[in-house]
Biopython code that builds the backbone (N, CA, C, O; Angstrom):
import numpy as np
from Bio.PDB.StructureBuilder import StructureBuilder

atoms = [
    (1, "UNK", "N", (0.928, -1.328, 0.022)),
    (1, "UNK", "CA", (0.009, -0.089, 0.033)),
    (1, "UNK", "C", (0.926, 1.285, 0.071)),
    (1, "UNK", "O", (0.228, 2.297, 0.123)),
    (2, "UNK", "N", (2.129, 1.485, 0.058)),
    (2, "UNK", "CA", (3.234, 2.380, 0.627)),
    (2, "UNK", "C", (3.001, 2.814, -1.236)),
    (2, "UNK", "O", (2.479, 3.840, -1.675)),
    (3, "UNK", "N", (3.373, 2.070, -1.746)),
    (3, "UNK", "CA", (3.259, 2.915, -3.129)),
    (3, "UNK", "C", (2.123, 3.429, -3.743)),
    (3, "UNK", "O", (2.075, 4.449, -4.430)),
    (4, "UNK", "N", (1.262, 2.719, -3.480)),
    (4, "UNK", "CA", (-0.370, 3.157, -3.813)),
    (4, "UNK", "C", (-0.422, 4.649, -3.287)),
    (4, "UNK", "O", (-0.944, 5.542, -3.955)),
    (5, "UNK", "N", (0.201, 4.880, -1.945)),
    (5, "UNK", "CA", (-0.201, 5.930, -0.902)),
    (5, "UNK", "C", (0.672, 6.900, -1.765)),
    (5, "UNK", "O", (0.004, 7.780, -2.308)),
    (6, "UNK", "N", (2.126, 6.938, -2.033)),
    (6, "UNK", "CA", (2.958, 7.410, -2.878)),
    (6, "UNK", "C", (2.641, 8.145, -3.888)),
    (6, "UNK", "O", (3.083, 9.291, -3.961)),
    (7, "UNK", "N", (1.796, 7.611, -4.882)),
    (7, "UNK", "CA", (1.002, 7.910, -6.039)),
    (7, "UNK", "C", (-0.218, 8.875, -6.026)),
    (7, "UNK", "O", (-0.550, 9.708, -6.869)),
    (8, "UNK", "N", (-0.977, 8.436, -4.473)),
    (8, "UNK", "CA", (-1.919, 9.205, -4.116)),
    (8, "UNK", "C", (-1.493, 10.666, -4.005)),
    (8, "UNK", "O", (-1.954, 11.759, -4.335)),
    (9, "UNK", "N", (-0.281, 10.141, -3.323)),
    (9, "UNK", "CA", (0.372, 11.833, -2.599)),
    (9, "UNK", "C", (0.704, 12.644, -3.587)),
    (9, "UNK", "O", (0.278, 13.799, -3.596)),
    (10, "UNK", "N", (1.673, 12.075, -4.759)),
    (10, "UNK", "CA", (1.801, 12.889, -5.963)),
    (10, "UNK", "C", (1.022, 13.211, -6.638)),
    (10, "UNK", "O", (1.230, 14.329, -7.110)),
    (11, "UNK", "N", (0.025, 12.677, -6.988)),
    (11, "UNK", "CA", (-1.392, 13.032, -7.675)),
    (11, "UNK", "C", (-1.878, 14.314, -7.391)),
    (11, "UNK", "O", (-2.003, 15.249, -8.182)),
    (12, "UNK", "N", (-2.311, 14.259, -5.438)),
    (12, "UNK", "CA", (-2.647, 15.168, -5.006)),
    (12, "UNK", "C", (-1.749, 16.488, -5.120)),
    (12, "UNK", "O", (-2.314, 17.579, -5.047)),
    (13, "UNK", "N", (-0.638, 16.428, -5.263)),
    (13, "UNK", "CA", (0.250, 17.328, -5.381)),
    (13, "UNK", "C", (0.222, 17.991, -6.792)),
    (13, "UNK", "O", (0.235, 19.210, -6.967)),
    (14, "UNK", "N", (0.181, 17.053, -7.774)),
    (14, "UNK", "CA", (-0.071, 17.711, -9.349)),
    (14, "UNK", "C", (-1.471, 18.629, -9.273)),
    (14, "UNK", "O", (-1.681, 19.693, -9.855)),
    (15, "UNK", "N", (-2.205, 18.023, -8.535)),
    (15, "UNK", "CA", (-3.778, 18.776, -8.718)),
    (15, "UNK", "C", (-3.528, 20.279, -7.904)),
    (15, "UNK", "O", (-4.142, 21.298, -8.223)),
    (16, "UNK", "N", (-2.599, 20.226, -6.887)),
    (16, "UNK", "CA", (-2.431, 21.529, -6.588)),
    (16, "UNK", "C", (-2.054, 22.631, -7.028)),
    (16, "UNK", "O", (-2.061, 23.763, -6.544)),
    (17, "UNK", "N", (-1.547, 22.000, -8.493)),
    (17, "UNK", "CA", (-0.922, 23.280, -9.316)),
    (17, "UNK", "C", (-1.976, 23.234, -10.439)),
    (17, "UNK", "O", (-1.765, 23.815, -11.503)),
    (18, "UNK", "N", (-2.740, 22.770, -10.282)),
    (18, "UNK", "CA", (-3.879, 22.883, -11.757)),
    (18, "UNK", "C", (-4.547, 24.181, -11.518)),
    (18, "UNK", "O", (-4.892, 24.517, -10.385)),
    (19, "UNK", "N", (-4.756, 25.004, -12.686)),
    (19, "UNK", "CA", (-5.758, 25.794, -12.830)),
    (19, "UNK", "C", (-6.958, 25.718, -14.049)),
    (19, "UNK", "O", (-6.675, 26.059, -15.198)),
    (20, "UNK", "N", (-7.997, 25.352, -13.770)),
    (20, "UNK", "CA", (-8.951, 25.531, -14.730)),
    (20, "UNK", "C", (-9.618, 26.708, -15.345)),
    (20, "UNK", "O", (-9.758, 27.628, -14.539)),
    (21, "UNK", "N", (-9.967, 26.891, -16.266)),
    (21, "UNK", "CA", (-10.392, 28.090, -17.161)),
    (21, "UNK", "C", (-11.364, 27.858, -17.668)),
    (21, "UNK", "O", (-11.388, 26.827, -18.340)),
    (22, "UNK", "N", (-12.661, 28.733, -17.585)),
    (22, "UNK", "CA", (-13.749, 28.797, -18.144)),
    (22, "UNK", "C", (-14.188, 29.849, -19.004)),
    (22, "UNK", "O", (-14.831, 30.747, -18.461)),
    (23, "UNK", "N", (-13.959, 29.933, -20.328)),
    (23, "UNK", "CA", (-13.515, 31.101, -21.236)),
    (23, "UNK", "C", (-15.083, 30.880, -22.224)),
    (23, "UNK", "O", (-15.621, 29.831, -22.577)),
    (24, "UNK", "N", (-15.527, 32.424, -22.481)),
    (24, "UNK", "CA", (-16.526, 32.276, -23.344)),
    (24, "UNK", "C", (-15.847, 32.097, -24.551)),
    (24, "UNK", "O", (-14.630, 32.050, -24.373)),
    (25, "UNK", "N", (-16.249, 31.963, -25.900)),
    (25, "UNK", "CA", (-15.616, 31.436, -27.175)),
    (25, "UNK", "C", (-15.366, 33.004, -27.587)),
    (25, "UNK", "O", (-14.258, 33.285, -28.042)),
    (26, "UNK", "N", (-16.353, 34.041, -27.446)),
    (26, "UNK", "CA", (-15.917, 35.386, -28.136)),
    (26, "UNK", "C", (-14.829, 36.156, -27.274)),
    (26, "UNK", "O", (-14.295, 37.199, -27.653)),
    (27, "UNK", "N", (-14.616, 35.645, -26.304)),
    (27, "UNK", "CA", (-13.560, 35.902, -25.660)),
    (27, "UNK", "C", (-11.768, 35.651, -25.883)),
    (27, "UNK", "O", (-10.724, 36.108, -25.417)),
    (28, "UNK", "N", (-12.221, 34.580, -26.950)),
    (28, "UNK", "CA", (-10.576, 33.988, -26.966)),
    (28, "UNK", "C", (-10.011, 34.858, -28.512)),
    (28, "UNK", "O", (-10.734, 35.303, -29.404)),
    (29, "UNK", "N", (-8.848, 34.883, -28.447)),
    (29, "UNK", "CA", (-8.225, 35.532, -29.704)),
    (29, "UNK", "C", (-7.083, 34.544, -30.422)),
    (29, "UNK", "O", (-6.710, 33.406, -30.133)),
    (30, "UNK", "N", (-6.806, 35.194, -31.168)),
    (30, "UNK", "CA", (-5.659, 34.302, -32.097)),
    (30, "UNK", "C", (-4.393, 35.418, -31.997)),
    (30, "UNK", "O", (-4.627, 36.621, -31.881)),
    (31, "UNK", "N", (-3.007, 34.864, -32.056)),
    (31, "UNK", "CA", (-1.900, 36.045, -32.321)),
    (31, "UNK", "C", (-1.731, 35.386, -33.638)),
    (31, "UNK", "O", (-2.277, 34.349, -34.014)),
    (32, "UNK", "N", (-0.642, 36.364, -34.480)),
    (32, "UNK", "CA", (-0.426, 36.081, -35.860)),
    (32, "UNK", "C", (0.187, 34.710, -36.071)),
    (32, "UNK", "O", (0.252, 34.187, -37.183)),
    (33, "UNK", "N", (0.629, 34.158, -34.965)),
    (33, "UNK", "CA", (1.399, 32.633, -35.283)),
    (33, "UNK", "C", (0.197, 31.498, -34.993)),
    (33, "UNK", "O", (0.414, 30.308, -35.225)),
    (34, "UNK", "N", (-1.030, 31.946, -34.490)),
    (34, "UNK", "CA", (-1.890, 31.159, -34.781)),
    (34, "UNK", "C", (-2.427, 30.525, -33.470)),
    (34, "UNK", "O", (-3.427, 29.819, -33.344)),
    (35, "UNK", "N", (-1.433, 30.983, -32.402)),
    (35, "UNK", "CA", (-1.809, 30.406, -30.993)),
    (35, "UNK", "C", (-3.325, 30.983, -30.511)),
    (35, "UNK", "O", (-3.861, 31.961, -31.031)),
    (36, "UNK", "N", (-3.806, 30.322, -29.607)),
    (36, "UNK", "CA", (-5.045, 31.094, -28.737)),
    (36, "UNK", "C", (-4.529, 31.842, -27.786)),
    (36, "UNK", "O", (-3.539, 31.448, -27.169)),
    (37, "UNK", "N", (-5.072, 32.940, -27.541)),
    (37, "UNK", "CA", (-4.535, 34.300, -26.913)),
    (37, "UNK", "C", (-5.677, 34.033, -25.731)),
    (37, "UNK", "O", (-6.776, 34.512, -26.010)),
    (38, "UNK", "N", (-5.595, 33.413, -24.588)),
    (38, "UNK", "CA", (-6.742, 33.425, -23.563)),
    (38, "UNK", "C", (-6.454, 34.535, -22.389)),
    (38, "UNK", "O", (-5.257, 34.709, -22.159)),
    (39, "UNK", "N", (-7.219, 35.178, -21.748)),
    (39, "UNK", "CA", (-7.126, 36.199, -20.593)),
    (39, "UNK", "C", (-7.445, 35.678, -19.325)),
    (39, "UNK", "O", (-8.580, 35.294, -19.044)),
    (40, "UNK", "N", (-6.469, 35.648, -18.530)),
    (40, "UNK", "CA", (-6.253, 34.856, -17.155)),
    (40, "UNK", "C", (-6.237, 35.430, -15.830)),
    (40, "UNK", "O", (-5.805, 36.574, -15.687)),
    (41, "UNK", "N", (-6.521, 34.981, -15.167)),
    (41, "UNK", "CA", (-5.911, 36.034, -13.566)),
    (41, "UNK", "C", (-4.450, 36.253, -13.884)),
    (41, "UNK", "O", (-3.923, 37.269, -13.432)),
    (42, "UNK", "N", (-3.793, 35.478, -14.556)),
    (42, "UNK", "CA", (-2.551, 35.957, -14.491)),
    (42, "UNK", "C", (-2.022, 36.780, -15.665)),
    (42, "UNK", "O", (-0.826, 37.072, -15.686)),
    (43, "UNK", "N", (-2.689, 37.097, -16.457)),
    (43, "UNK", "CA", (-2.376, 37.736, -17.722)),
    (43, "UNK", "C", (-2.597, 37.043, -19.011)),
    (43, "UNK", "O", (-3.144, 35.941, -18.962)),
    (44, "UNK", "N", (-2.256, 37.522, -20.138)),
    (44, "UNK", "CA", (-2.721, 36.928, -21.330)),
    (44, "UNK", "C", (-1.890, 35.829, -21.356)),
    (44, "UNK", "O", (-0.732, 35.935, -20.951)),
    (45, "UNK", "N", (-2.406, 34.591, -21.859)),
    (45, "UNK", "CA", (-1.761, 33.234, -21.953)),
    (45, "UNK", "C", (-1.918, 32.697, -23.267)),
    (45, "UNK", "O", (-3.030, 32.742, -23.793)),
    (46, "UNK", "N", (-0.772, 32.107, -23.967)),
    (46, "UNK", "CA", (-0.702, 32.064, -25.524)),
    (46, "UNK", "C", (-0.809, 30.264, -25.195)),
    (46, "UNK", "O", (-0.183, 29.769, -24.258)),
    (47, "UNK", "N", (-1.480, 29.631, -25.900)),
    (47, "UNK", "CA", (-2.001, 28.260, -25.927)),
    (47, "UNK", "C", (-2.112, 27.560, -27.461)),
    (47, "UNK", "O", (-2.759, 27.918, -28.445)),
    (48, "UNK", "N", (-1.276, 26.495, -27.265)),
    (48, "UNK", "CA", (-1.074, 25.959, -28.721)),
    (48, "UNK", "C", (-1.795, 24.619, -28.740)),
    (48, "UNK", "O", (-1.208, 23.634, -28.291)),
    (49, "UNK", "N", (-3.242, 24.496, -29.315)),
    (49, "UNK", "CA", (-3.853, 23.225, -28.995)),
    (49, "UNK", "C", (-3.232, 21.979, -29.752)),
    (49, "UNK", "O", (-2.898, 22.033, -30.936)),
    (50, "UNK", "N", (-3.132, 21.063, -29.106)),
    (50, "UNK", "CA", (-2.650, 19.603, -29.622)),
    (50, "UNK", "C", (-3.676, 19.102, -30.698)),
    (50, "UNK", "O", (-4.817, 19.520, -30.893)),
    (51, "UNK", "N", (-3.069, 18.210, -31.282)),
    (51, "UNK", "CA", (-3.893, 17.651, -32.551)),
    (51, "UNK", "C", (-5.114, 17.113, -31.614)),
    (51, "UNK", "O", (-6.241, 17.248, -32.092)),
    (52, "UNK", "N", (-4.998, 16.520, -30.333)),
    (52, "UNK", "CA", (-6.187, 15.967, -29.836)),
    (52, "UNK", "C", (-7.003, 17.059, -29.437)),
    (52, "UNK", "O", (-8.211, 16.934, -29.642)),
    (53, "UNK", "N", (-6.688, 17.862, -29.032)),
    (53, "UNK", "CA", (-7.868, 19.255, -28.960)),
    (53, "UNK", "C", (-8.517, 19.554, -30.023)),
    (53, "UNK", "O", (-9.730, 19.763, -30.029)),
    (54, "UNK", "N", (-7.738, 19.607, -31.076)),
    (54, "UNK", "CA", (-8.425, 19.766, -32.366)),
    (54, "UNK", "C", (-9.206, 19.330, -32.821)),
    (54, "UNK", "O", (-10.019, 19.894, -33.554)),
    (55, "UNK", "N", (-9.176, 17.970, -32.454)),
    (55, "UNK", "CA", (-10.134, 17.065, -32.815)),
    (55, "UNK", "C", (-11.394, 16.687, -32.308)),
    (55, "UNK", "O", (-12.411, 16.268, -32.860)),
    (56, "UNK", "N", (-11.053, 16.967, -30.934)),
    (56, "UNK", "CA", (-12.382, 17.505, -29.890)),
    (56, "UNK", "C", (-13.001, 18.643, -30.466)),
    (56, "UNK", "O", (-14.229, 18.671, -30.386)),
    (57, "UNK", "N", (-12.361, 19.698, -31.095)),
    (57, "UNK", "CA", (-12.847, 20.750, -31.382)),
    (57, "UNK", "C", (-13.741, 20.359, -32.738)),
    (57, "UNK", "O", (-14.953, 20.572, -32.791)),
    (58, "UNK", "N", (-13.096, 19.850, -33.655)),
    (58, "UNK", "CA", (-13.895, 19.534, -34.947)),
    (58, "UNK", "C", (-15.409, 18.378, -34.802)),
    (58, "UNK", "O", (-16.359, 18.404, -35.584)),
    (59, "UNK", "N", (-15.276, 17.471, -33.642)),
    (59, "UNK", "CA", (-15.864, 16.724, -33.144)),
    (59, "UNK", "C", (-17.141, 17.503, -32.434)),
    (59, "UNK", "O", (-18.270, 17.026, -32.319)),
    (60, "UNK", "N", (-16.792, 18.558, -32.071)),
    (60, "UNK", "CA", (-17.715, 19.076, -31.383)),
    (60, "UNK", "C", (-18.979, 20.066, -32.563)),
    (60, "UNK", "O", (-20.200, 20.211, -32.493)),
    (61, "UNK", "N", (-17.881, 20.597, -33.615)),
    (61, "UNK", "CA", (-18.499, 21.329, -34.703)),
    (61, "UNK", "C", (-19.458, 20.466, -35.329)),
    (61, "UNK", "O", (-20.564, 20.944, -35.581)),
    (62, "UNK", "N", (-19.194, 19.175, -35.645)),
    (62, "UNK", "CA", (-19.968, 18.362, -36.200)),
    (62, "UNK", "C", (-20.538, 18.798, -37.653)),
    (62, "UNK", "O", (-20.142, 19.714, -38.374)),
    (63, "UNK", "N", (-21.494, 17.951, -37.849)),
    (63, "UNK", "CA", (-22.578, 18.268, -39.259)),
    (63, "UNK", "C", (-22.798, 19.534, -39.514)),
    (63, "UNK", "O", (-22.722, 19.997, -40.652)),
    (64, "UNK", "N", (-23.089, 20.204, -38.494)),
    (64, "UNK", "CA", (-23.507, 21.796, -38.670)),
    (64, "UNK", "C", (-22.403, 22.550, -39.261)),
    (64, "UNK", "O", (-22.602, 23.648, -39.782)),
    (65, "UNK", "N", (-21.204, 21.989, -39.200)),
    (65, "UNK", "CA", (-20.274, 22.741, -40.135)),
    (65, "UNK", "C", (-19.743, 21.924, -41.155)),
    (65, "UNK", "O", (-19.558, 22.561, -42.192)),
    (66, "UNK", "N", (-19.414, 20.651, -41.223)),
    (66, "UNK", "CA", (-18.859, 19.928, -42.401)),
    (66, "UNK", "C", (-20.063, 19.500, -42.975)),
    (66, "UNK", "O", (-19.848, 19.327, -44.175)),
    (67, "UNK", "N", (-21.452, 19.198, -42.638)),
    (67, "UNK", "CA", (-21.976, 18.420, -43.523)),
    (67, "UNK", "C", (-22.273, 17.139, -42.988)),
    (67, "UNK", "O", (-21.577, 16.824, -42.023)),
    (68, "UNK", "N", (-23.109, 16.336, -43.355)),
    (68, "UNK", "CA", (-23.607, 15.030, -42.957)),
    (68, "UNK", "C", (-22.402, 14.322, -43.832)),
    (68, "UNK", "O", (-21.883, 14.745, -44.865)),
    (69, "UNK", "N", (-22.042, 12.796, -42.907)),
    (69, "UNK", "CA", (-21.283, 11.834, -43.540)),
    (69, "UNK", "C", (-19.804, 12.376, -43.333)),
    (69, "UNK", "O", (-18.951, 11.577, -43.721)),
    (70, "UNK", "N", (-19.320, 13.560, -42.807)),
    (70, "UNK", "CA", (-17.920, 14.018, -42.786)),
    (70, "UNK", "C", (-17.504, 13.262, -41.428)),
    (70, "UNK", "O", (-18.375, 12.812, -40.684)),
    (71, "UNK", "N", (-16.064, 13.135, -41.125)),
    (71, "UNK", "CA", (-15.399, 12.537, -40.197)),
    (71, "UNK", "C", (-14.486, 13.311, -40.020)),
    (71, "UNK", "O", (-13.932, 13.715, -41.042)),
    (72, "UNK", "N", (-14.006, 13.787, -38.754)),
    (72, "UNK", "CA", (-13.187, 14.337, -38.266)),
    (72, "UNK", "C", (-11.841, 13.493, -38.039)),
    (72, "UNK", "O", (-12.324, 12.423, -37.669)),
    (73, "UNK", "N", (-10.615, 13.337, -38.033)),
    (73, "UNK", "CA", (-9.490, 12.538, -37.652)),
    (73, "UNK", "C", (-8.351, 13.193, -37.015)),
    (73, "UNK", "O", (-7.369, 12.532, -36.677)),
]
sb = StructureBuilder()
sb.init_structure("model")
sb.init_model(0)
sb.init_chain("A")
sb.init_seg("    ")
for serial, (resi, resn, name, xyz) in enumerate(atoms, 1):
    if name == "N":
        sb.init_residue(resn, " ", resi, " ")
    sb.init_atom(name, np.array(xyz, "f"), 0.0, 1.0, " ", f" {name:<3s}", serial, name[0])
structure = sb.get_structure()
């Protein structure tokens, strides 16, 4: 159980450094390099979406944007 306790403690330590952000899409901007620029309580933050994040966006946009029968990959 000592290993499990260590892993739980490490996970809780990582969680203590997390900071989730809820942003209205209209508040997002893009810089010339294509990064998303988001205002946070720490100031502007440049974010580079991963391939996985982009696929999630495309999935959410779905048929309304891409038409029926389209697939995101």
